[in-house]
DRENLUMLO-246299 format. One record per residue (C-alpha): residue number from 1; residue in three letters; x, y, z. Coordinates in Angstrom, 2 decimals. Layout:
zakol nr NUM | rest ala | east X | north Y | up Z .
...
END
This chain:
zakol nr 1 | rest unk | east 26.87 | north 249.78 | up -52.01 .
zakol nr 2 | rest unk | east 29.59 | north 251.28 | up -49.98 .
zakol nr 3 | rest unk | east 32.89 | north 251.83 | up -51.97 .
zakol nr 4 | rest unk | east 36.28 | north 253.34 | up -51.76 .
zakol nr 5 | rest unk | east 38.12 | north 255.30 | up -54.44 .
zakol nr 6 | rest unk | east 41.84 | north 256.03 | up -54.67 .
zakol nr 7 | rest unk | east 43.97 | north 258.44 | up -56.55 .
zakol nr 8 | rest unk | east 47.79 | north 257.92 | up -56.81 .
zakol nr 9 | rest unk | east 49.72 | north 261.20 | up -57.34 .
zakol nr 10 | rest unk | east 53.23 | north 262.00 | up -57.96 .
zakol nr 11 | rest unk | east 54.49 | north 264.09 | up -54.97 .
zakol nr 12 | rest unk | east 51.72 | north 263.66 | up -52.53 .
zakol nr 13 | rest unk | east 51.16 | north 259.98 | up -52.27 .
zakol nr 14 | rest unk | east 47.75 | north 258.18 | up -52.43 .
zakol nr 15 | rest unk | east 44.40 | north 259.47 | up -51.25 .
zakol nr 16 | rest unk | east 41.17 | north 257.68 | up -50.69 .
zakol nr 17 | rest unk | east 37.46 | north 258.56 | up -50.27 .
zakol nr 18 | rest unk | east 34.62 | north 256.51 | up -48.98 .
zakol nr 19 | rest unk | east 31.93 | north 259.00 | up -49.71 .
zakol nr 20 | rest unk | east 32.22 | north 259.06 | up -53.58 .
zakol nr 21 | rest unk | east 34.85 | north 261.83 | up -53.67 .
zakol nr 22 | rest unk | east 33.26 | north 264.29 | up -51.27 .
zakol nr 23 | rest unk | east 36.11 | north 264.05 | up -48.73 .
zakol nr 24 | rest unk | east 39.63 | north 262.62 | up -49.03 .
zakol nr 25 | rest unk | east 42.21 | north 261.23 | up -46.65 .
zakol nr 26 | rest unk | east 45.74 | north 259.84 | up -46.91 .
zakol nr 27 | rest unk | east 45.40 | north 256.14 | up -47.87 .
zakol nr 28 | rest unk | east 49.08 | north 255.09 | up -47.07 .
zakol nr 29 | rest unk | east 51.10 | north 256.21 | up -44.05 .
zakol nr 30 | rest unk | east 54.68 | north 257.46 | up -44.45 .
zakol nr 31 | rest unk | east 55.56 | north 259.84 | up -47.33 .
zakol nr 32 | rest unk | east 58.95 | north 258.07 | up -47.79 .
zakol nr 33 | rest unk | east 57.13 | north 254.85 | up -48.79 .
zakol nr 34 | rest unk | east 54.45 | north 256.20 | up -51.11 .
zakol nr 35 | rest unk | east 55.50 | north 259.73 | up -52.27 .
zakol nr 36 | rest unk | east 54.87 | north 259.00 | up -55.87 .
zakol nr 37 | rest unk | east 52.38 | north 256.32 | up -56.99 .
zakol nr 38 | rest unk | east 52.13 | north 255.29 | up -60.58 .
zakol nr 39 | rest unk | east 49.96 | north 252.33 | up -60.34 .
zakol nr 40 | rest unk | east 47.31 | north 250.79 | up -58.09 .
zakol nr 41 | rest unk | east 45.72 | north 247.35 | up -57.98 .
zakol nr 42 | rest unk | east 43.04 | north 245.59 | up -55.95 .
zakol nr 43 | rest unk | east 41.46 | north 241.98 | up -56.23 .
zakol nr 44 | rest unk | east 38.11 | north 240.79 | up -55.30 .
zakol nr 45 | rest unk | east 39.52 | north 237.68 | up -53.64 .
zakol nr 46 | rest unk | east 41.58 | north 239.92 | up -51.23 .
zakol nr 47 | rest unk | east 39.22 | north 242.74 | up -50.57 .
zakol nr 48 | rest unk | east 41.27 | north 244.26 | up -47.78 .
zakol nr 49 | rest unk | east 44.46 | north 244.47 | up -49.87 .
zakol nr 50 | rest unk | east 45.57 | north 247.45 | up -52.01 .
zakol nr 51 | rest unk | east 48.97 | north 247.44 | up -53.83 .
zakol nr 52 | rest unk | east 50.71 | north 250.65 | up -54.97 .
zakol nr 53 | rest unk | east 53.41 | north 250.74 | up -57.56 .
zakol nr 54 | rest unk | east 55.64 | north 253.55 | up -56.26 .
zakol nr 55 | rest unk | east 58.79 | north 255.43 | up -57.13 .
zakol nr 56 | rest unk | east 60.81 | north 252.62 | up -55.41 .
zakol nr 57 | rest unk | east 59.14 | north 249.33 | up -55.96 .
zakol nr 58 | rest unk | east 55.76 | north 248.14 | up -54.43 .
zakol nr 59 | rest unk | east 54.04 | north 248.89 | up -51.24 .
zakol nr 60 | rest unk | east 51.31 | north 246.55 | up -49.96 .
zakol nr 61 | rest unk | east 48.56 | north 247.72 | up -47.51 .
zakol nr 62 | rest unk | east 46.18 | north 245.28 | up -45.85 .
zakol nr 63 | rest unk | east 43.54 | north 247.03 | up -43.58 .
zakol nr 64 | rest unk | east 45.60 | north 249.46 | up -41.42 .
zakol nr 65 | rest unk | east 48.96 | north 247.78 | up -42.10 .
zakol nr 66 | rest unk | east 51.35 | north 248.28 | up -44.85 .
zakol nr 67 | rest unk | east 54.81 | north 247.17 | up -45.83 .
zakol nr 68 | rest unk | east 57.37 | north 247.56 | up -48.66 .
zakol nr 69 | rest unk | east 57.46 | north 244.42 | up -50.71 .
zakol nr 70 | rest unk | east 61.00 | north 243.17 | up -51.24 .
zakol nr 71 | rest unk | east 61.70 | north 242.78 | up -54.95 .
zakol nr 72 | rest unk | east 64.51 | north 243.08 | up -57.55 .
zakol nr 73 | rest unk | east 63.01 | north 246.30 | up -58.73 .
zakol nr 74 | rest unk | east 63.02 | north 248.27 | up -55.41 .
zakol nr 75 | rest unk | east 65.10 | north 251.04 | up -57.22 .
zakol nr 76 | rest unk | east 62.66 | north 251.43 | up -60.10 .
zakol nr 77 | rest unk | east 59.33 | north 253.27 | up -60.69 .
zakol nr 78 | rest unk | east 56.47 | north 250.80 | up -61.06 .
zakol nr 79 | rest unk | east 54.23 | north 252.16 | up -63.75 .
zakol nr 80 | rest unk | east 51.92 | north 249.13 | up -64.12 .
zakol nr 81 | rest unk | east 50.45 | north 246.50 | up -61.85 .
zakol nr 82 | rest unk | east 48.16 | north 243.65 | up -63.04 .
zakol nr 83 | rest unk | east 46.64 | north 240.71 | up -60.96 .
zakol nr 84 | rest unk | east 45.26 | north 237.64 | up -62.66 .
zakol nr 85 | rest unk | east 41.51 | north 237.63 | up -62.66 .
zakol nr 86 | rest unk | east 41.66 | north 234.06 | up -61.35 .
zakol nr 87 | rest unk | east 44.44 | north 234.10 | up -58.77 .
zakol nr 88 | rest unk | east 45.45 | north 237.41 | up -56.76 .
zakol nr 89 | rest unk | east 48.81 | north 235.82 | up -56.01 .
zakol nr 90 | rest unk | east 49.79 | north 235.85 | up -59.70 .
zakol nr 91 | rest unk | east 50.83 | north 239.36 | up -60.28 .
zakol nr 92 | rest unk | east 52.76 | north 241.20 | up -63.00 .
zakol nr 93 | rest unk | east 54.67 | north 244.51 | up -62.52 .
zakol nr 94 | rest unk | east 55.98 | north 246.85 | up -65.19 .
zakol nr 95 | rest unk | east 58.78 | north 249.21 | up -64.54 .
zakol nr 96 | rest unk | east 60.80 | north 252.33 | up -65.81 .
zakol nr 97 | rest unk | east 63.14 | north 251.48 | up -67.57 .
zakol nr 98 | rest unk | east 60.96 | north 249.05 | up -69.26 .
zakol nr 99 | rest unk | east 60.85 | north 245.48 | up -67.83 .
zakol nr 100 | rest unk | east 58.27 | north 242.95 | up -66.70 .
zakol nr 101 | rest unk | east 58.31 | north 240.98 | up -63.39 .
zakol nr 102 | rest unk | east 56.01 | north 238.27 | up -62.31 .
zakol nr 103 | rest unk | east 55.20 | north 236.80 | up -58.88 .
zakol nr 104 | rest unk | east 53.14 | north 233.56 | up -58.35 .
zakol nr 105 | rest unk | east 53.22 | north 233.77 | up -54.56 .
zakol nr 106 | rest unk | east 51.73 | north 237.18 | up -53.67 .
zakol nr 107 | rest unk | east 54.94 | north 239.06 | up -53.86 .
zakol nr 108 | rest unk | east 57.29 | north 236.74 | up -51.89 .
zakol nr 109 | rest unk | east 59.49 | north 236.02 | up -54.84 .
zakol nr 110 | rest unk | east 59.71 | north 237.72 | up -58.22 .
zakol nr 111 | rest unk | east 60.95 | north 236.49 | up -61.77 .
zakol nr 112 | rest unk | east 62.24 | north 238.80 | up -64.41 .
zakol nr 113 | rest unk | east 60.39 | north 237.77 | up -67.54 .
zakol nr 114 | rest unk | east 63.02 | north 239.21 | up -69.86 .
zakol nr 115 | rest unk | east 60.64 | north 240.57 | up -72.48 .
zakol nr 116 | rest unk | east 63.44 | north 242.16 | up -74.49 .
zakol nr 117 | rest unk | east 61.88 | north 245.71 | up -73.98 .
zakol nr 118 | rest unk | east 64.07 | north 248.57 | up -75.04 .
zakol nr 119 | rest unk | east 65.62 | north 250.49 | up -72.25 .
zakol nr 120 | rest unk | east 66.13 | north 253.82 | up -73.99 .
zakol nr 121 | rest unk | east 63.89 | north 255.70 | up -76.35 .
zakol nr 122 | rest unk | east 63.41 | north 259.17 | up -77.90 .
zakol nr 123 | rest unk | east 61.95 | north 260.54 | up -74.64 .
zakol nr 124 | rest unk | east 64.64 | north 258.94 | up -72.37 .
zakol nr 125 | rest unk | east 63.77 | north 255.78 | up -70.39 .
zakol nr 126 | rest unk | east 61.08 | north 253.43 | up -71.74 .
zakol nr 127 | rest unk | east 58.29 | north 252.58 | up -69.28 .
zakol nr 128 | rest unk | east 55.56 | north 249.98 | up -69.02 .
zakol nr 129 | rest unk | east 52.41 | north 251.82 | up -69.10 .
zakol nr 130 | rest unk | east 49.80 | north 248.92 | up -68.98 .
zakol nr 131 | rest unk | east 49.78 | north 245.22 | up -68.54 .
zakol nr 132 | rest unk | east 46.56 | north 243.23 | up -69.21 .
zakol nr 133 | rest unk | east 45.84 | north 239.57 | up -68.74 .
zakol nr 134 | rest unk | east 43.90 | north 238.24 | up -71.64 .
zakol nr 135 | rest unk | east 40.25 | north 237.62 | up -70.61 .
zakol nr 136 | rest unk | east 40.04 | north 234.31 | up -72.40 .
zakol nr 137 | rest unk | east 43.57 | north 232.81 | up -72.31 .
zakol nr 138 | rest unk | east 45.36 | north 233.52 | up -68.97 .
zakol nr 139 | rest unk | east 48.76 | north 232.38 | up -70.43 .
zakol nr 140 | rest unk | east 48.60 | north 235.44 | up -72.81 .
zakol nr 141 | rest unk | east 49.79 | north 238.81 | up -71.42 .
zakol nr 142 | rest unk | east 49.47 | north 242.11 | up -73.39 .
zakol nr 143 | rest unk | east 51.87 | north 244.90 | up -72.53 .
zakol nr 144 | rest unk | east 51.93 | north 248.50 | up -73.63 .
zakol nr 145 | rest unk | east 55.25 | north 250.31 | up -73.75 .
zakol nr 146 | rest unk | east 56.23 | north 253.90 | up -73.99 .
zakol nr 147 | rest unk | east 58.10 | north 254.03 | up -76.40 .
zakol nr 148 | rest unk | east 58.48 | north 250.46 | up -77.74 .
zakol nr 149 | rest unk | east 55.25 | north 249.30 | up -79.13 .
zakol nr 150 | rest unk | east 52.99 | north 246.42 | up -77.91 .
zakol nr 151 | rest unk | east 54.53 | north 243.16 | up -76.48 .
zakol nr 152 | rest unk | east 52.72 | north 239.92 | up -76.05 .
zakol nr 153 | rest unk | east 53.45 | north 236.47 | up -74.66 .
zakol nr 154 | rest unk | east 51.13 | north 233.55 | up -75.25 .
zakol nr 155 | rest unk | east 53.02 | north 231.22 | up -72.92 .
zakol nr 156 | rest unk | east 53.13 | north 232.95 | up -69.59 .
zakol nr 157 | rest unk | east 56.19 | north 235.01 | up -70.36 .
zakol nr 158 | rest unk | east 58.56 | north 232.25 | up -71.70 .
zakol nr 159 | rest unk | east 58.52 | north 233.89 | up -75.21 .
zakol nr 160 | rest unk | east 57.65 | north 237.37 | up -76.27 .
zakol nr 161 | rest unk | east 56.75 | north 239.08 | up -79.56 .
zakol nr 162 | rest unk | east 56.97 | north 242.84 | up -80.31 .
zakol nr 163 | rest unk | east 54.10 | north 244.11 | up -82.37 .
zakol nr 164 | rest unk | east 54.29 | north 247.48 | up -83.93 .
zakol nr 165 | rest unk | east 53.25 | north 247.04 | up -87.65 .
zakol nr 166 | rest unk | east 51.18 | north 250.11 | up -88.42 .
zakol nr 167 | rest unk | east 51.91 | north 252.40 | up -85.69 .
zakol nr 168 | rest unk | east 53.08 | north 255.90 | up -86.87 .
zakol nr 169 | rest unk | east 54.86 | north 256.32 | up -83.57 .
zakol nr 170 | rest unk | east 55.06 | north 253.20 | up -81.01 .
zakol nr 171 | rest unk | east 54.34 | north 255.36 | up -77.97 .
zakol nr 172 | rest unk | east 51.74 | north 253.18 | up -76.51 .
zakol nr 173 | rest unk | east 49.86 | north 254.46 | up -73.42 .
zakol nr 174 | rest unk | east 47.10 | north 251.90 | up -72.82 .
zakol nr 175 | rest unk | east 45.37 | north 248.69 | up -74.31 .
zakol nr 176 | rest unk | east 41.97 | north 247.14 | up -74.24 .
zakol nr 177 | rest unk | east 41.08 | north 243.68 | up -75.23 .
zakol nr 178 | rest unk | east 37.55 | north 242.88 | up -76.48 .
zakol nr 179 | rest unk | east 36.33 | north 239.43 | up -77.04 .
zakol nr 180 | rest unk | east 33.15 | north 239.45 | up -79.00 .
zakol nr 181 | rest unk | east 31.54 | north 236.53 | up -80.99 .
zakol nr 182 | rest unk | east 34.57 | north 234.43 | up -80.73 .
zakol nr 183 | rest unk | east 37.04 | north 236.98 | up -82.01 .
zakol nr 184 | rest unk | east 39.48 | north 239.30 | up -80.39 .
zakol nr 185 | rest unk | east 39.75 | north 243.06 | up -81.04 .
zakol nr 186 | rest unk | east 42.48 | north 245.08 | up -79.74 .
zakol nr 187 | rest unk | east 42.47 | north 248.86 | up -79.00 .
zakol nr 188 | rest unk | east 45.70 | north 250.80 | up -78.34 .
zakol nr 189 | rest unk | east 45.80 | north 254.42 | up -77.07 .
zakol nr 190 | rest unk | east 48.93 | north 256.13 | up -78.30 .
zakol nr 191 | rest unk | east 50.51 | north 259.62 | up -78.41 .
zakol nr 192 | rest unk | east 49.33 | north 260.22 | up -81.99 .
zakol nr 193 | rest unk | east 45.99 | north 258.58 | up -81.71 .
zakol nr 194 | rest unk | east 43.82 | north 255.45 | up -81.29 .
zakol nr 195 | rest unk | east 44.79 | north 252.29 | up -83.18 .
zakol nr 196 | rest unk | east 42.86 | north 249.03 | up -83.63 .
zakol nr 197 | rest unk | east 43.76 | north 245.57 | up -84.60 .
zakol nr 198 | rest unk | east 41.52 | north 242.53 | up -85.59 .
zakol nr 199 | rest unk | east 44.38 | north 239.98 | up -86.27 .
zakol nr 200 | rest unk | east 45.86 | north 239.80 | up -82.77 .
zakol nr 201 | rest unk | east 48.18 | north 242.72 | up -83.08 .
zakol nr 202 | rest unk | east 49.93 | north 241.60 | up -86.18 .
zakol nr 203 | rest unk | east 48.86 | north 244.72 | up -87.74 .
zakol nr 204 | rest unk | east 47.32 | north 248.04 | up -86.61 .
zakol nr 205 | rest unk | east 45.07 | north 250.58 | up -88.16 .
zakol nr 206 | rest unk | east 44.76 | north 254.23 | up -87.12 .
zakol nr 207 | rest unk | east 41.14 | north 255.16 | up -86.10 .
zakol nr 208 | rest unk | east 40.65 | north 259.06 | up -86.43 .
zakol nr 209 | rest unk | east 38.65 | north 260.38 | up -83.64 .
zakol nr 210 | rest unk | east 36.07 | north 263.18 | up -84.03 .
zakol nr 211 | rest unk | east 37.89 | north 265.49 | up -81.71 .
zakol nr 212 | rest unk | east 40.11 | north 268.55 | up -81.80 .
zakol nr 213 | rest unk | east 43.03 | north 266.24 | up -80.67 .
zakol nr 214 | rest unk | east 44.12 | north 262.77 | up -81.48 .
zakol nr 215 | rest unk | east 46.32 | north 262.31 | up -78.24 .
zakol nr 216 | rest unk | east 45.00 | north 259.51 | up -76.20 .
zakol nr 217 | rest unk | east 45.73 | north 258.07 | up -72.90 .
zakol nr 218 | rest unk | east 43.65 | north 255.79 | up -70.62 .
zakol nr 219 | rest unk | east 41.44 | north 252.91 | up -72.10 .
zakol nr 220 | rest unk | east 38.92 | north 250.86 | up -70.03 .
zakol nr 221 | rest unk | east 36.08 | north 248.56 | up -70.98 .
zakol nr 222 | rest unk | east 32.88 | north 249.30 | up -69.24 .
zakol nr 223 | rest unk | east 31.71 | north 246.84 | up -66.66 .
zakol nr 224 | rest unk | east 28.31 | north 246.39 | up -68.42 .
zakol nr 225 | rest unk | east 29.44 | north 243.90 | up -71.07 .
zakol nr 226 | rest unk | east 27.25 | north 245.87 | up -73.49 .
zakol nr 227 | rest unk | east 29.96 | north 247.43 | up -75.66 .
zakol nr 228 | rest unk | east 30.90 | north 250.28 | up -73.45 .
zakol nr 229 | rest unk | east 34.50 | north 251.54 | up -73.67 .
zakol nr 230 | rest unk | east 36.00 | north 254.79 | up -72.23 .
zakol nr 231 | rest unk | east 38.98 | north 256.62 | up -73.65 .
zakol nr 232 | rest unk | east 40.94 | north 259.61 | up -72.27 .
zakol nr 233 | rest unk | east 41.75 | north 262.40 | up -74.76 .
zakol nr 234 | rest unk | east 43.39 | north 265.72 | up -74.77 .
zakol nr 235 | rest unk | east 45.67 | north 268.18 | up -76.38 .
zakol nr 236 | rest unk | east 48.90 | north 266.72 | up -75.12 .
zakol nr 237 | rest unk | east 50.81 | north 265.60 | up -72.10 .
zakol nr 238 | rest unk | east 50.02 | north 267.01 | up -69.71 .
zakol nr 239 | rest unk | east 47.92 | north 269.38 | up -71.85 .
zakol nr 240 | rest unk | east 45.72 | north 272.21 | up -71.01 .
zakol nr 241 | rest unk | east 42.47 | north 270.66 | up -71.64 .
zakol nr 242 | rest unk | east 40.80 | north 267.38 | up -72.49 .
zakol nr 243 | rest unk | east 37.72 | north 265.32 | up -72.68 .
zakol nr 244 | rest unk | east 36.49 | north 261.71 | up -72.07 .
zakol nr 245 | rest unk | east 35.25 | north 259.73 | up -74.89 .
zakol nr 246 | rest unk | east 32.59 | north 257.12 | up -74.58 .
zakol nr 247 | rest unk | east 31.83 | north 254.18 | up -76.97 .
zakol nr 248 | rest unk | east 28.70 | north 252.02 | up -77.00 .
zakol nr 249 | rest unk | east 29.89 | north 249.54 | up -79.71 .
zakol nr 250 | rest unk | east 33.24 | north 248.26 | up -78.52 .
zakol nr 251 | rest unk | east 35.22 | north 251.25 | up -79.88 .
zakol nr 252 | rest unk | east 33.78 | north 251.40 | up -83.37 .
zakol nr 253 | rest unk | east 32.39 | north 254.92 | up -82.84 .
zakol nr 254 | rest unk | east 33.03 | north 257.43 | up -80.04 .
zakol nr 255 | rest unk | east 30.97 | north 260.35 | up -78.43 .
zakol nr 256 | rest unk | east 31.97 | north 262.93 | up -76.01 .
zakol nr 257 | rest unk | east 31.06 | north 261.83 | up -72.55 .
zakol nr 258 | rest unk | east 30.74 | north 265.55 | up -71.58 .
zakol nr 259 | rest unk | east 32.49 | north 265.53 | up -68.20 .
zakol nr 260 | rest unk | east 31.86 | north 268.99 | up -66.59 .
zakol nr 261 | rest unk | east 34.46 | north 271.62 | up -67.60 .
zakol nr 262 | rest unk | east 36.57 | north 273.21 | up -68.00 .
zakol nr 263 | rest unk | east 39.07 | north 270.42 | up -67.71 .
zakol nr 264 | rest unk | east 42.59 | north 271.60 | up -66.93 .
zakol nr 265 | rest unk | east 44.46 | north 268.85 | up -68.79 .
zakol nr 266 | rest unk | east 44.27 | north 265.61 | up -70.65 .
zakol nr 267 | rest unk | east 41.84 | north 262.97 | up -69.22 .
zakol nr 268 | rest unk | east 44.37 | north 260.38 | up -68.20 .
zakol nr 269 | rest unk | east 42.77 | north 257.57 | up -66.07 .
zakol nr 270 | rest unk | east 39.56 | north 255.66 | up -65.88 .
zakol nr 271 | rest unk | east 38.48 | north 253.47 | up -63.10 .
zakol nr 272 | rest unk | east 35.62 | north 250.80 | up -63.35 .
zakol nr 273 | rest unk | east 34.75 | north 247.71 | up -61.20 .
zakol nr 274 | rest unk | east 32.70 | north 244.86 | up -62.24 .
zakol nr 275 | rest unk | east 30.71 | north 244.84 | up -58.98 .
zakol nr 276 | rest unk | east 29.01 | north 247.99 | up -59.96 .
zakol nr 277 | rest unk | east 29.17 | north 248.77 | up -63.68 .
zakol nr 278 | rest unk | east 27.36 | north 251.94 | up -63.26 .
zakol nr 279 | rest unk | east 29.90 | north 253.60 | up -61.00 .
zakol nr 280 | rest unk | east 32.84 | north 255.05 | up -63.04 .
zakol nr 281 | rest unk | east 35.59 | north 257.46 | up -62.23 .
zakol nr 282 | rest unk | east 37.80 | north 259.57 | up -64.51 .
zakol nr 283 | rest unk | east 40.69 | north 261.94 | up -63.82 .
zakol nr 284 | rest unk | east 42.76 | north 264.48 | up -65.64 .
zakol nr 285 | rest unk | east 46.53 | north 264.21 | up -65.09 .
zakol nr 286 | rest unk | east 46.59 | north 267.69 | up -63.28 .
zakol nr 287 | rest unk | east 44.31 | north 266.57 | up -60.54 .
zakol nr 288 | rest unk | east 40.65 | north 266.78 | up -61.33 .
zakol nr 289 | rest unk | east 38.47 | north 263.74 | up -60.60 .
zakol nr 290 | rest unk | east 34.99 | north 263.01 | up -62.10 .
zakol nr 291 | rest unk | east 32.31 | north 260.48 | up -61.15 .
zakol nr 292 | rest unk | east 29.43 | north 258.86 | up -63.05 .
zakol nr 293 | rest unk | east 26.66 | north 256.80 | up -61.48 .
zakol nr 294 | rest unk | east 25.05 | north 255.62 | up -64.76 .
zakol nr 295 | rest unk | east 27.84 | north 254.00 | up -66.76 .
zakol nr 296 | rest unk | east 29.34 | north 257.27 | up -67.98 .
zakol nr 297 | rest unk | east 26.20 | north 258.97 | up -69.40 .
zakol nr 298 | rest unk | east 26.13 | north 261.75 | up -66.85 .
zakol nr 299 | rest unk | east 29.09 | north 263.05 | up -64.81 .
zakol nr 300 | rest unk | east 29.79 | north 265.42 | up -61.90 .
zakol nr 301 | rest unk | east 33.13 | north 266.76 | up -60.67 .
zakol nr 302 | rest unk | east 34.28 | north 265.50 | up -57.20 .
zakol nr 303 | rest unk | east 35.63 | north 267.83 | up -54.59 .
zakol nr 304 | rest unk | east 39.01 | north 266.60 | up -54.91 .
zakol nr 305 | rest unk | east 41.87 | north 268.70 | up -56.44 .
zakol nr 306 | rest unk | east 45.29 | north 267.01 | up -56.47 .
zakol nr 307 | rest unk | east 48.86 | north 267.27 | up -57.78 .
zakol nr 308 | rest unk | east 49.69 | north 265.09 | up -60.91 .
zakol nr 309 | rest unk | east 47.48 | north 261.94 | up -60.86 .
zakol nr 310 | rest unk | east 48.93 | north 258.83 | up -62.32 .
zakol nr 311 | rest unk | east 46.65 | north 256.09 | up -61.02 .
zakol nr 312 | rest unk | east 42.87 | north 255.79 | up -60.29 .
zakol nr 313 | rest unk | east 41.07 | north 252.75 | up -58.59 .
zakol nr 314 | rest unk | east 37.92 | north 251.91 | up -56.90 .
zakol nr 315 | rest unk | east 36.58 | north 248.87 | up -54.92 .
zakol nr 316 | rest unk | east 33.58 | north 247.96 | up -52.91 .
zakol nr 317 | rest unk | east 33.73 | north 247.94 | up -49.18 .
zakol nr 318 | rest unk | east 32.48 | north 244.98 | up -47.01 .
END
C-alpha cells in the first residue's frame, strides 16, 4: 500500500515522504504560513486533506492547494488537533496559552469551549499537548495540559472537570484511552513518569518504568487491537538520548522496542494508522525518524534528519 508520512518541525515547516522515509520534500508551500508546525491531522473520510497546527493558527491543505483557516486563535500556536472518528468536520484545536476550540463545520466557524485551563504555569504559558475523542462516547473529550493536569468533558464541552488527583507534577504530555472488557483504562505520559487510572481519571497511580529515565512523552495505541501501546521515553526535554517502549498488554508491562541508536534525544512522537497496523513511525524531538513494518517489533532509521520535530503523521495514498 502506498503511503505518505509527514514530520512537522519548528523552524523549517512540514516535510513529507511517499517512499517510507527514503526521500523528503516540503509538504506545504510558503514558509510564512507553515514555519513552525506543532500538530497535524488527517481523516479517512477526507483522504486528500491534511491540517497543520502552526505558530499562527491552522493551515489546511487539500491536494496541491492550501489556505490559512480563519479562526479566533490566529495569533496562537496550535499544539493539538483532533478530528472526530465519525465526522471529519467536527474538530478540536488546543492552543498555547491553554484553550480549546471546536468547529462542527470543517473550520468555517469556531467556538471557544471555555475549559477553564490555567493560562500561566511554572514553565510560562500553558499549552494543550493532546486532545482525544473517547473511542466509545463521542461526547467525551480528554485533554492533556502542560502544566495543568488532565481535563475532561462528558457533554461535548458544555462542562469540564480537572483531574489531577495523584499526579506528583501535573505536566501532562499525552494520553491514551483503552477500552477493554467493558471498562476504561487511562494512560498519561508526564514529565515525571507514566501514570494510569482505572476510575475514569478520578485518581492516578504512578507506574515506574524499567528504564534509566522516567520522563515520558508520546503515547499511541497500536492499530492491531491486540494490546499494543507505544511510549516515548528519554532523559529529558529535549534530552540527549532516549528510547521507544512497547507494550503488548495495554500498558501493564513495557519492553524496549530497540530503535537503532544512538538516539540523539527523547523519543517524542509516534504515528500509527488503522489502515495498516504494521506500519509505525517514531521520531526524536531533535530530528531522527524511525520506521517499523511489523507493528513495532523491528525498526530501521529513515534517511531524514530534521530540526526540532513536534508532529508526526502518516496516511495511505489512493
